[in-house]
C-alpha positions in Angstrom: -16.2 32.9 82.9 -17.3 30.4 80.3 -19.3 27.2 81.0 -16.3 25.1 80.2 -14.1 26.9 82.7 -16.8 26.6 85.4 -17.1 22.9 84.7 -13.4 22.4 84.9 -13.1 24.3 88.2 -16.0 22.4 89.8 -14.4 19.1 88.7 -11.1 20.1 90.2 -12.8 21.1 93.4 -14.4 17.7 93.6 -11.1 15.9 93.0 -9.5 17.8 95.9 -12.1 17.0 98.5 -10.8 14.9 101.4 -11.8 11.2 101.3 -14.6 10.3 103.6 -14.7 7.3 106.0 -16.6 4.6 104.3 -17.5 2.7 107.5 -17.1 3.4 111.3 -14.5 1.4 113.2 -16.0 -2.0 114.2 -19.1 -1.6 112.0 -18.2 -4.4 109.6 -18.7 -7.8 111.2 -15.8 -10.2 110.8 -17.5 -13.5 110.0 -15.2 -16.5 110.3 -15.6 -19.4 107.9 -17.4 -22.4 109.5 -15.1 -25.2 110.4 -15.5 -28.0 107.9 -12.1 -29.7 108.3 -9.2 -30.2 110.6 -6.7 -27.6 109.1 -7.3 -24.1 108.0 -5.6 -23.1 104.8 -4.6 -19.4 105.0 -3.6 -19.5 101.3 -7.2 -20.4 100.1 -8.9 -18.8 103.1 -10.9 -22.0 104.0 -10.7 -25.2 105.9 -9.0 -28.1 104.3 -11.5 -30.6 103.0 -14.4 -28.1 103.2 -16.7 -26.7 100.5 -17.7 -30.1 99.4 -21.4 -29.9 100.1 -22.4 -26.8 98.1 -19.8 -24.2 97.2 -22.5 -21.7 96.2 -24.3 -21.7 99.6 -21.0 -21.4 101.5 -20.3 -18.0 99.8 -21.2 -15.0 101.9 -22.3 -11.8 100.2 -20.0 -8.8 100.9 -21.4 -6.3 103.4 -20.0 -3.2 101.7 -19.3 -1.9 98.2 -17.2 1.0 97.0 -18.8 4.0 95.4 -16.1 5.8 93.4 -18.0 9.0 92.9 -18.8 9.4 96.6 -15.8 7.8 98.3 -12.9 9.0 96.2 -10.8 11.9 97.7 -7.5 13.0 99.1 -5.6 11.1 101.8 -2.2 11.3 103.4 -0.9 9.2 100.5 -1.3 12.2 98.2 1.1 14.2 100.4 3.7 11.4 101.1 3.9 10.3 97.4 2.5 6.8 98.1 1.8 5.1 94.7 -0.3 2.2 96.0 -4.1 2.0 96.5 -6.1 1.1 99.6 -7.4 -2.5 99.5 -10.2 -1.7 102.0 -11.2 1.3 100.0 -11.7 -0.9 96.9 -13.9 -3.2 99.1 -15.8 -0.3 100.5 -14.8 -0.7 104.1 -11.9 1.7 104.9 -12.6 3.4 108.3 -9.7 5.9 108.1 -10.9 8.2 105.3 -8.5 11.1 104.7 -6.2 9.7 107.4 -5.4 6.6 105.3 -1.9 6.0 104.2 -2.9 4.7 100.8 -4.7 6.3 97.8 -8.5 6.5 97.8 -9.1 6.7 94.0 -9.1 4.6 90.9 -5.8 3.6 89.4 -4.6 6.2 86.8 -4.9 4.6 83.3 -1.8 6.5 82.2 0.4 4.6 84.7 2.2 1.8 82.9 4.3 0.6 85.8 4.5 0.8 89.6 7.7 1.2 91.7 7.8 -2.6 92.1 6.6 -4.9 89.4 6.4 -7.8 91.8 3.5 -6.2 93.6 0.0 -5.4 92.6 -1.7 -2.0 92.9 -2.5 -2.7 96.6 1.3 -3.4 97.4 0.6 -7.1 97.8 3.4 -9.5 96.7 2.6 -11.4 93.6 3.7 -15.1 93.1 5.3 -17.1 90.4 2.2 -19.1 89.7 -1.5 -18.6 90.1 -3.5 -20.5 92.7 -5.4 -23.6 91.6 -8.7 -21.7 91.6 -7.1 -18.6 89.9 -7.8 -16.5 92.9 -5.5 -14.5 95.1 -3.1 -11.8 94.1 -1.9 -13.3 90.8 1.4 -14.0 89.1 4.2 -11.7 88.1 5.0 -13.9 85.1 2.0 -12.8 83.1 0.3 -9.5 82.5 -3.4 -10.4 83.1 -6.1 -7.9 82.3 -9.1 -10.3 82.0 -11.4 -11.4 84.9 -13.5 -14.5 85.1 -17.0 -13.7 86.4 -19.0 -16.7 87.5 -22.4 -17.3 89.1 -24.2 -14.7 86.9 -28.0 -14.8 86.8 -28.6 -14.2 83.1 -31.4 -11.8 82.0 -33.0 -12.3 78.6 -30.6 -12.7 75.7 -26.8 -12.7 75.8 -26.8 -9.1 74.6 -28.9 -8.0 77.6 -26.6 -9.9 80.0 -23.6 -8.3 78.5 -25.1 -4.8 78.9 -25.8 -5.6 82.6 -22.2 -6.8 83.2 -20.8 -3.8 81.4 -22.9 -1.4 83.5 -21.5 -2.8 86.7 -17.9 -3.3 85.8 -17.2 -0.1 83.8 -17.2 1.8 87.1 -13.7 0.4 87.8 -12.0 1.4 84.6 -12.0 1.3 80.8 -13.2 -2.0 79.3 -11.9 -3.2 76.0 -13.9 -6.5 75.6 -16.7 -8.5 77.2 -17.6 -12.0 76.4 -20.7 -13.7 77.9 -21.1 -17.5 77.7 -24.8 -17.8 77.5 -26.6 -20.5 79.5 -23.4 -21.1 81.5 -23.6 -18.0 83.8 -20.1 -17.0 83.0 -18.6 -13.8 81.6 -15.1 -12.6 80.8 -14.3 -8.9 81.2 -11.0 -7.4 79.8 -9.8 -4.0 81.0 -7.4 -1.7 79.2 -5.1 -1.6 82.2 -3.9 -4.4 84.5 -4.2 -2.2 87.5 -7.9 -1.5 86.8 -8.4 -5.3 86.5 -6.8 -5.8 89.9 -9.0 -3.1 91.5 -12.2 -4.5 89.9 -11.4 -8.0 91.1 -11.3 -6.8 94.7 -14.2 -4.4 94.3 -16.6 -6.9 92.8 -15.6 -10.0 94.8 -18.8 -11.5 96.4 -20.9 -8.6 95.1 -24.2 -8.7 93.2 -25.4 -7.4 89.8 -29.2 -7.0 89.4 -30.5 -10.3 90.7 -29.0 -10.6 94.2 -26.5 -13.3 93.1 -23.1 -13.7 94.7 -20.4 -13.3 92.1 -17.3 -15.5 91.8 -14.6 -13.2 90.5 -11.3 -14.9 89.5 -8.4 -14.3 87.2 -9.0 -15.7 83.7 -6.7 -18.3 82.2 -4.8 -17.7 79.0 -6.9 -17.5 75.9 -6.1 -20.5 73.7 -7.1 -18.7 70.5 -3.9 -18.2 68.4 -5.1 -14.9 67.0 -5.6 -13.6 70.6 -2.1 -14.6 71.5 -0.7 -12.7 68.5 -2.7 -9.6 69.3 -1.6 -9.7 72.9 2.1 -10.2 72.0 1.8 -7.2 69.5 0.2 -5.0 72.2 2.9 -5.8 74.7 5.6 -5.0 72.2 3.9 -1.6 71.4 3.6 -0.8 75.1 7.3 -1.7 75.6 8.4 0.5 72.7 6.3 3.4 74.1 7.8 3.0 77.6 11.3 3.0 76.1 10.7 6.1 74.1 9.3 7.9 77.1 12.3 7.1 79.3 15.0 7.7 76.6 16.9 10.9 76.6 15.7 13.1 73.6 19.3 14.0 72.9 20.3 10.4 72.4 17.2 9.9 70.1 18.2 12.9 68.0 21.8 11.7 67.7 20.7 8.2 66.6 18.3 9.8 64.1 21.1 12.0 62.7 23.5 9.0 62.3 20.7 7.0 60.5 20.1 10.0 58.2 23.7 10.2 57.3 23.9 6.5 56.5 20.9 6.8 54.2 22.1 10.0 52.5 19.3 12.2 53.9 19.9 15.8 55.0 20.8 16.0 58.7 20.2 19.7 59.3 17.8 20.4 62.1 16.2 18.1 64.6 14.6 14.9 63.2 11.2 13.6 64.2 10.6 10.1 65.2 8.5 8.2 62.7 7.0 5.0 64.0 6.9 2.1 61.6 8.9 3.7 58.8 8.4 2.0 55.4 11.3 -0.1 54.3 10.5 0.8 50.7 11.3 4.4 51.3 14.7 3.4 52.8 15.5 1.3 49.7 14.4 4.1 47.4 16.6 6.6 49.2 19.6 4.3 49.0 18.9 3.6 45.3 18.8 7.3 44.4 22.0 7.9 46.3 23.8 5.2 44.3 22.4 6.6 41.0 23.8 10.0 41.9 27.2 8.6 42.8 27.4 6.3 39.7 26.1 8.9 37.2 28.8 10.2 34.7 29.7 13.8 34.5 27.7 15.9 32.1 29.6 17.2 29.0 29.3 20.6 27.4 26.9 21.3 24.5 29.9 21.6 22.1 31.0 18.1 22.7 29.6 15.3 20.6 26.7 13.4 22.3 28.0 10.2 20.8 31.5 10.7 22.1 32.4 7.9 24.4 34.6 8.3 27.5 38.1 7.0 26.8 38.9 3.8 28.7 41.3 4.2 31.6 45.0 3.5 30.7 46.1 0.0 31.4 48.0 -0.6 34.6 51.6 -1.5 34.1 52.5 -5.0 35.1 56.3 -5.0 34.5 59.2 -4.8 36.9 59.2 -1.0 37.1 56.7 0.7 39.4 54.3 3.4 38.2 56.3 6.2 39.8 59.4 5.1 38.0 57.7 5.1 34.6 56.2 8.5 35.3 59.7 9.8 36.2 61.1 8.4 32.9 58.4 10.1 30.9 59.2 13.4 32.6 62.9 13.2 31.8 62.0 12.2 28.2 59.9 15.4 27.8 62.8 17.5 29.1 65.2 15.9 26.6 62.7 16.7 23.8 62.5 20.3 24.9 66.3 20.6 24.7 66.4 19.2 21.2 67.8 15.8 22.1 66.4 12.7 20.2 63.8 10.8 22.1 64.8 7.7 24.1 64.9 4.5 22.1 64.8 2.0 25.0 61.2 2.5 25.9 60.2 -0.2 23.4 63.0 -2.5 24.6 62.3 -2.4 28.3 59.6 -5.1 28.5 61.7 -7.5 26.4 65.1 -6.9 28.1 65.6 -8.9 31.3 67.1 -7.0 34.2 69.8 -9.2 35.8 71.7 -6.6 37.7 71.6 -3.0 38.8 69.9 -0.5 36.5 72.1 2.1 34.8 71.7 4.7 32.2 72.5 2.2 29.4 69.7 0.0 30.6 67.2 2.6 29.5 68.5 2.9 26.0 70.5 6.1 26.4 73.2 5.4 23.8 74.5 9.0 23.5 77.7 9.9 25.2 76.2 13.1 26.7 
């Protein structure tokens, strides 16, 4: 067996191991927020009127942290078909292990949608608007992949701080962009998938990096940069087109491609392949070639004179008689000529002679008795 096969087998065996219990039941202390007001706001998880003295000192560091390599594994959710992930697993404090009804693993980056778009990856209901502090579950009206990371203790230059942030946050998924605001203790981390951003927000809430700080992880507001808005809109359109192509019946796609090929004059034999972003210039060139073929005159033989012009079409009659009637008269005239009778003389008098009544033989200039 090759080394690649051994590595693949060992990796599959690691993926299939049962999930371990991150903590024992009752091991994590439930610390209630000190009462600093008269009413407790369950939406903001604090007392109304509190956090006025020092918001930094009132934050409590998380007692647990998830370790993906060590804690990931199979649970009952893998057997029941549950698509949502365990919130307490992301926080590092799930006491159920393989008995948990939710998934104990990172969100699959290939997943573009969950069964219910109004819920996050932990099956929590989203809301129409964000909270005032951009915390909580989030909004279903915007696809947000960027996290605001506050209270960072910077180390050295901005590049060194960015490397530190990347090292801690890349554990939760693929990162596409990191921006550090130097001397402001703030960073913005953008993930490739929204579900990875949701997972990282819960996994890094009230955690520390390298300097025992307590992070403030929130959803980032919309980037005011116009170019960023254009890029985000383009990315959403591409993802939407990709999702439509994946869910569309291949037979319908082939039929649509065949119809389009017939309209453009291309050969329709055999299945057609989908070409994303077809050039409009190629379509115009195809139509132009088709028109040139249709409008091209027929080729003459070598014996014909090259300078010979095609005779103009005969003028359309505009008199009282129809075309069929005139053709019939010509036919009878030819028969008379074959029998030796003189040709009809009324052909030149028809346009000048008004027809006031019924048409007889005399009206057509047939003066002979027979």
